[in-house]
C-alpha positions as CSV (number, residue, x, y, z in Angstrom):
1,M,119.9,87.9,105.2
2,V,117.4,85.1,105.0
3,R,114.6,84.9,107.6
4,I,112.9,81.1,108.2
5,A,110.2,80.7,110.2
6,S,107.7,77.7,111.4
7,F,104.5,78.3,112.9
8,N,101.6,75.7,113.6
9,V,98.7,77.7,112.4
10,E,95.9,74.9,113.7
11,N,94.1,75.3,110.3
12,L,93.5,78.4,108.4
13,F,89.7,78.5,107.6
14,A,88.1,75.3,108.7
15,R,89.1,72.8,111.3
16,P,87.5,69.4,112.4
17,K,85.1,70.2,115.3
18,A,86.7,67.3,117.3
19,M,89.9,69.4,117.3
20,D,88.4,72.9,118.2
21,L,87.3,72.1,121.6
22,N,88.9,73.7,125.0
23,D,88.9,70.3,126.6
24,W,91.1,67.8,125.0
25,D,89.6,65.0,127.1
26,E,86.6,65.7,125.3
27,G,88.0,65.7,121.6
28,E,90.3,63.0,121.9
29,P,88.0,60.0,122.2
30,I,85.8,61.3,119.2
31,L,89.3,61.3,117.2
32,D,90.3,57.8,118.4
33,A,86.6,56.7,117.4
34,Y,87.0,58.3,114.0
35,R,90.1,56.2,113.5
36,E,89.1,53.1,114.8
37,V,86.0,52.8,112.6
38,N,87.7,53.7,109.6
39,E,90.3,51.0,110.3
40,I,87.8,48.4,110.5
41,M,85.8,49.3,107.5
42,Q,88.9,48.5,105.6
43,Q,88.6,44.9,106.5
44,A,88.0,42.5,103.9
45,N,85.6,40.7,106.4
46,Y,82.9,42.3,108.7
47,T,82.6,39.7,111.4
48,P,79.7,39.8,113.9
49,A,82.2,41.4,116.5
50,R,83.4,43.8,113.9
51,K,79.8,45.0,112.9
52,D,79.0,45.2,116.8
53,R,81.9,47.5,117.3
54,M,81.2,49.7,114.0
55,L,77.6,50.2,115.5
56,A,79.0,51.5,118.9
57,L,81.5,53.3,117.3
58,L,79.1,55.5,114.8
59,E,76.7,56.0,117.8
60,Q,79.8,57.6,119.9
61,L,80.3,59.7,116.8
62,D,76.7,60.8,117.0
63,I,76.1,59.5,113.1
64,Y,73.6,56.8,114.7
65,Y,71.5,58.0,117.7
66,R,69.1,56.0,120.1
67,N,65.5,57.1,119.8
68,A,62.7,57.0,122.4
69,H,62.6,53.0,122.0
70,G,66.2,52.6,122.8
71,A,66.9,51.6,119.2
72,L,69.9,52.7,117.3
73,R,68.9,55.0,114.4
74,R,70.6,57.2,111.7
75,R,70.6,61.1,112.6
76,D,69.3,63.0,109.8
77,T,71.2,66.4,109.9
78,Q,73.1,68.4,107.8
79,D,75.1,69.5,110.2
80,P,76.7,66.6,112.2
81,Q,77.9,67.2,115.6
82,W,81.2,65.0,114.9
83,A,81.3,63.3,111.7
84,W,79.6,62.3,108.3
85,L,78.9,58.8,107.1
86,R,80.0,58.8,103.5
87,K,78.6,56.2,101.2
88,N,79.7,56.3,97.3
89,R,78.8,53.0,96.1
90,G,77.0,49.7,97.4
91,S,75.0,49.2,100.9
92,F,76.7,49.4,104.2
93,D,73.7,49.8,106.5
94,R,69.9,49.5,106.6
95,E,67.3,51.4,108.9
96,P,64.3,49.3,109.6
97,Q,60.9,50.9,109.0
98,D,59.9,49.6,112.5
99,T,61.1,52.6,114.6
100,T,61.6,49.8,117.6
101,M,64.3,48.1,115.8
102,G,68.1,49.4,115.2
103,M,70.4,49.7,112.6
104,E,71.8,46.8,110.8
105,I,75.0,46.7,109.0
106,I,74.3,44.8,105.8
107,A,77.9,45.0,104.0
108,N,79.9,41.8,104.9
109,G,83.6,43.5,104.1
110,R,85.2,46.1,101.9
111,A,84.1,44.7,98.8
112,D,80.5,45.3,99.4
113,W,80.6,49.2,99.2
114,I,82.6,52.2,99.0
115,G,82.8,54.8,101.7
116,W,84.2,56.1,104.9
117,V,83.7,58.3,108.0
118,E,84.6,61.8,107.3
119,L,85.0,64.6,110.2
120,A,82.8,67.2,110.2
121,K,84.4,71.0,110.2
122,E,83.3,74.3,111.2
123,P,84.9,77.6,110.2
124,V,87.7,78.9,112.0
125,N,87.1,82.2,114.2
126,E,87.6,85.1,111.7
127,I,89.5,87.0,114.3
128,S,91.7,84.0,114.9
129,T,92.4,83.7,111.0
130,R,93.1,87.7,110.9
131,M,95.6,87.3,113.8
132,T,97.4,84.4,112.0
133,A,97.8,86.5,109.1
134,R,99.2,89.4,111.5
135,V,101.7,87.0,113.1
136,I,103.0,85.8,109.7
137,R,103.1,89.5,108.3
138,E,105.1,90.7,111.3
139,I,107.4,87.8,111.5
140,N,108.0,88.5,107.8
141,A,109.7,85.1,107.0
142,D,111.5,84.7,103.4
143,I,110.8,81.1,103.7
144,L,108.0,79.8,106.2
145,C,106.9,76.4,107.3
146,L,103.0,76.2,108.4
147,V,102.0,73.3,110.2
148,E,98.3,72.1,110.3
149,A,97.4,73.9,107.1
150,E,94.3,72.1,105.7
151,D,95.3,72.1,101.9
152,R,97.1,73.9,99.1
153,P,93.9,75.9,98.0
154,S,93.2,77.1,101.4
155,L,96.9,78.1,101.6
156,V,97.0,79.9,98.2
157,R,93.5,81.7,99.2
158,F,95.2,82.8,102.7
159,N,98.3,84.0,101.0
160,A,96.1,86.0,98.2
161,E,93.3,87.3,100.6
162,L,95.1,88.0,104.0
163,L,98.8,88.3,103.1
164,N,98.3,90.4,100.0
165,G,100.3,87.9,97.9
166,Q,103.1,88.2,100.2
167,Y,104.5,84.6,99.2
168,S,105.3,84.0,95.5
169,Q,105.4,80.1,96.0
170,V,102.8,78.3,98.0
171,L,102.9,74.2,98.2
172,L,101.5,71.6,100.3
173,V,101.9,67.6,99.9
174,D,99.1,65.8,101.2
175,G,100.6,63.4,104.2
176,N,99.5,60.6,106.1
177,D,97.0,62.4,108.3
178,E,93.3,62.2,107.1
179,R,92.3,65.1,109.2
180,G,93.5,67.9,107.2
181,I,96.5,69.0,109.2
182,D,99.3,69.2,106.6
183,L,102.6,70.9,106.2
184,G,102.8,73.9,103.9
185,I,105.8,75.8,102.8
186,L,105.6,79.4,101.4
187,V,108.5,81.2,99.9
188,A,108.8,84.9,99.0
189,D,110.0,86.9,95.9
190,G,113.4,85.9,94.5
191,F,113.3,82.4,96.2
192,S,112.4,79.3,94.5
193,I,111.5,75.8,95.0
194,Q,113.8,73.9,92.9
195,S,112.5,70.0,94.1
196,I,110.1,68.1,96.6
197,K,110.4,65.0,98.1
198,T,108.0,63.1,100.1
199,N,108.5,60.6,102.8
200,V,104.9,59.7,103.4
201,Y,106.1,55.9,102.6
202,A,109.1,55.9,104.9
203,R,109.0,52.5,107.0
204,D,111.0,50.8,109.7
205,A,110.4,47.3,111.6
206,E,107.5,49.0,113.4
207,G,105.6,50.4,110.1
208,E,104.6,53.5,109.2
209,I,107.0,56.4,110.6
210,F,105.7,59.7,109.9
211,S,102.0,60.7,111.2
212,R,101.9,63.4,108.8
213,D,105.1,63.5,106.5
214,C,108.6,64.9,106.5
215,P,108.3,66.7,103.2
216,Q,111.8,67.8,101.7
217,Y,111.9,71.1,99.8
218,E,115.1,72.4,98.2
219,V,114.9,76.2,98.0
220,R,117.4,78.5,96.3
221,T,117.7,82.0,97.6
222,P,118.3,85.0,95.8
223,N,122.1,84.7,95.6
224,G,122.1,81.2,94.7
225,T,122.4,79.3,98.0
226,V,120.4,76.2,98.0
227,V,118.8,74.9,101.6
228,H,117.2,71.7,101.9
229,M,114.1,72.4,104.3
230,L,112.8,69.2,106.1
231,L,109.1,70.1,107.5
232,N,108.0,68.3,110.4
233,H,105.0,67.4,112.6
234,F,105.8,64.8,114.7
235,K,103.4,62.5,116.8
236,S,101.2,64.0,119.2
237,Q,101.4,63.5,123.0
238,S,97.8,62.0,122.8
239,G,98.3,58.3,124.5
240,G,102.0,59.2,124.9
241,G,103.5,58.8,121.5
242,G,107.0,58.8,122.6
243,D,108.0,55.7,120.9
244,K,106.6,57.3,117.9
245,R,108.4,60.3,118.0
246,A,111.5,58.7,118.8
247,R,111.3,56.7,115.6
248,Q,110.5,59.9,113.6
249,A,113.5,61.7,115.1
250,A,115.7,58.7,114.2
251,E,114.2,58.8,110.7
252,V,115.0,62.8,110.3
253,R,118.3,62.1,111.6
254,R,119.0,59.5,108.8
255,I,117.8,61.7,106.1
256,V,120.0,64.8,107.4
257,E,122.9,62.4,107.5
258,G,122.5,61.8,103.7
259,L,122.2,65.3,102.9
260,V,124.9,66.4,105.0
261,A,127.4,63.8,103.5
262,A,126.5,65.4,100.1
263,N,127.7,68.7,101.5
264,K,124.2,70.1,101.6
265,H,122.9,73.0,103.8
266,V,119.8,71.4,106.0
267,V,117.2,73.1,107.9
268,V,114.8,71.1,110.1
269,L,111.9,72.4,111.3
270,G,108.2,72.1,112.8
271,D,106.1,70.9,115.8
272,F,107.8,68.2,117.2
273,N,105.2,67.7,120.0
274,E,107.8,67.4,122.9
275,G,109.7,69.7,125.2
276,P,112.6,68.9,127.6
277,H,111.8,67.7,131.3
278,A,112.5,70.4,134.1
279,G,116.2,71.0,134.3
280,A,117.0,69.3,131.0
281,T,118.0,70.8,127.7
282,Q,116.6,68.3,125.2
283,A,113.6,66.2,125.0
284,V,114.0,62.7,125.8
285,N,112.4,61.3,122.5
286,L,114.1,63.6,120.2
287,A,117.7,62.3,121.3
288,A,118.4,61.3,117.7
289,L,118.6,65.0,116.8
290,Y,121.1,65.8,119.3
291,T,123.6,62.8,119.9
292,N,126.6,61.1,118.7
293,P,127.6,64.0,117.8
294,S,124.9,65.5,115.8
295,P,124.9,66.8,112.4
296,L,122.3,69.4,113.7
297,I,122.4,72.5,115.8
298,D,119.2,73.3,118.1
299,C,118.3,77.0,117.6
300,Y,117.5,77.3,121.5
301,S,121.1,76.2,122.0
302,L,122.7,79.4,120.3
303,P,123.4,82.2,122.4
304,A,122.0,84.9,120.0
305,F,118.6,83.0,119.9
306,D,116.0,84.8,122.2
307,T,113.2,83.0,123.9
308,G,111.6,85.9,125.9
309,P,110.3,85.7,129.2
310,R,109.3,82.0,129.1
311,P,111.3,78.8,127.4
312,G,108.3,77.2,125.7
313,T,106.3,77.6,122.5
314,F,103.0,76.2,123.3
315,D,100.0,77.4,125.7
316,S,101.4,78.4,129.0
317,C,105.1,78.2,127.3
318,G,106.7,76.3,130.1
319,L,109.9,74.3,129.5
320,S,107.9,70.8,128.7
321,N,105.7,72.8,126.0
322,R,108.8,73.7,123.9
323,L,107.4,72.0,121.0
324,D,108.4,74.2,118.0
325,Y,111.9,73.9,116.9
326,I,114.5,75.1,114.3
327,F,117.5,72.8,113.6
328,L,120.4,73.9,111.5
329,S,123.1,71.8,109.6
330,Q,126.4,72.5,111.2
331,S,127.4,74.3,108.0
332,L,124.9,76.9,108.8
333,G,126.0,77.5,112.4
334,P,128.4,80.1,111.3
335,K,125.9,81.9,109.3
336,F,123.4,82.3,112.2
337,Q,122.4,85.9,113.2
338,G,119.7,85.7,115.5
339,G,116.0,84.4,116.2
340,E,113.4,84.4,118.3
341,V,109.9,82.9,120.0
342,F,107.2,85.1,118.9
343,R,104.2,85.2,121.1
344,K,102.0,88.0,120.4
345,G,99.3,85.6,118.6
346,L,99.3,83.2,121.4
347,W,96.7,83.2,124.3
348,G,96.4,79.5,125.4
349,T,93.8,77.9,127.6
350,R,94.0,80.6,130.3
351,K,90.9,82.6,131.0
352,T,92.7,85.9,131.3
353,R,95.1,87.5,128.7
354,P,98.5,86.5,129.3
355,T,100.9,88.9,131.3
356,D,104.2,87.3,130.7
357,W,104.3,88.5,127.0
358,E,102.8,90.8,124.8
359,T,99.5,90.0,122.7
360,Y,97.6,91.6,120.2
361,P,95.1,93.8,121.8
362,E,92.1,92.8,119.1
363,M,92.3,89.3,121.0
364,Q,89.9,89.2,123.6
365,N,89.9,85.5,124.6
366,G,91.7,82.1,123.3
367,N,89.2,81.5,120.7
368,Q,90.4,84.5,118.8
369,A,93.9,83.6,119.3
370,A,96.1,83.2,116.1
371,S,97.2,79.6,117.4
372,D,97.9,77.9,120.7
373,H,101.5,77.9,119.4
374,S,104.1,80.4,119.3
375,A,106.0,81.2,115.9
376,V,109.8,80.5,115.8
377,R,112.1,82.4,113.4
378,I,116.0,82.6,112.9
379,D,117.8,84.8,110.5
380,L,120.8,83.4,108.5
381,D,123.3,85.4,106.7
382,I,123.2,83.4,103.4
């Protein structure tokens, strides 16, 4: 029996401050400002309008502030509220000695300096990290996909220090997201990763497809069966994102069809960031994974899969919050033995302890939860 699971852990040890707020309406504008200012900084020519916009964005990010004279000045701190301005080579800005005068951007384009804006991070709550480890130990997967892991060294450290070396191979390929929310895979003793393929460069007519990546791992089980694992973290619902998720689903479908045509076993899993509308069984923008007919089987459609008292996996776990999925190629359908949504580490945005599902008693509030996502696991007779 092989157990496969997916879990969005929301970082293991450190997380950008703007992503660790209870109110998403507060953090989203900061992340938008971060993305925009870095995009402008990559431009070959800093026009006056671009310089004005960068000044405004750097103020929004609290890298600059207004003093008593109303002048924009550089904030001198070792613990920034939201972000750092990193400058490695050349000159980007100038702070006049006269405190009544504001900051000036003196670089005239990308060629004049080397630098960027980097999001400030803070440690994840220690209890939360321990609860994350507890969930992983309890679901006891042989092949585990972790969503929003910050980097491979963090995964290796987490496996060694909190999982007591439960996994023999730990890998993570950096994706397209600069915030340290990547996709990692951990496999148990007796399992081996045979090959790795990244899809960070996948493009369509609209441009870049994957917000993070859709890394492909070829995993061999102890009895020699090979499964091709496709790990995913689709575009968030911030600003809608439906069209982007539809493009990502279409590309995953294309990859799967190629593997299935070559008679490969395939598992597609992760956080797809969209659930079905009320009364529906499929998320609208994930249609490419279901139709015509699909080479994939959604774990939620299988009778032996137990969703528990709620249909979703995120926060309150309503149907529209069914964000985390495991899809199987048709070849693995007869091998399916069961599965479940595992919610013991989930608290969500509510103030009081959830009553619809069991939670770990050590958790006293949402900040101590393992994640705002549930884990999802399945068992296959392979």
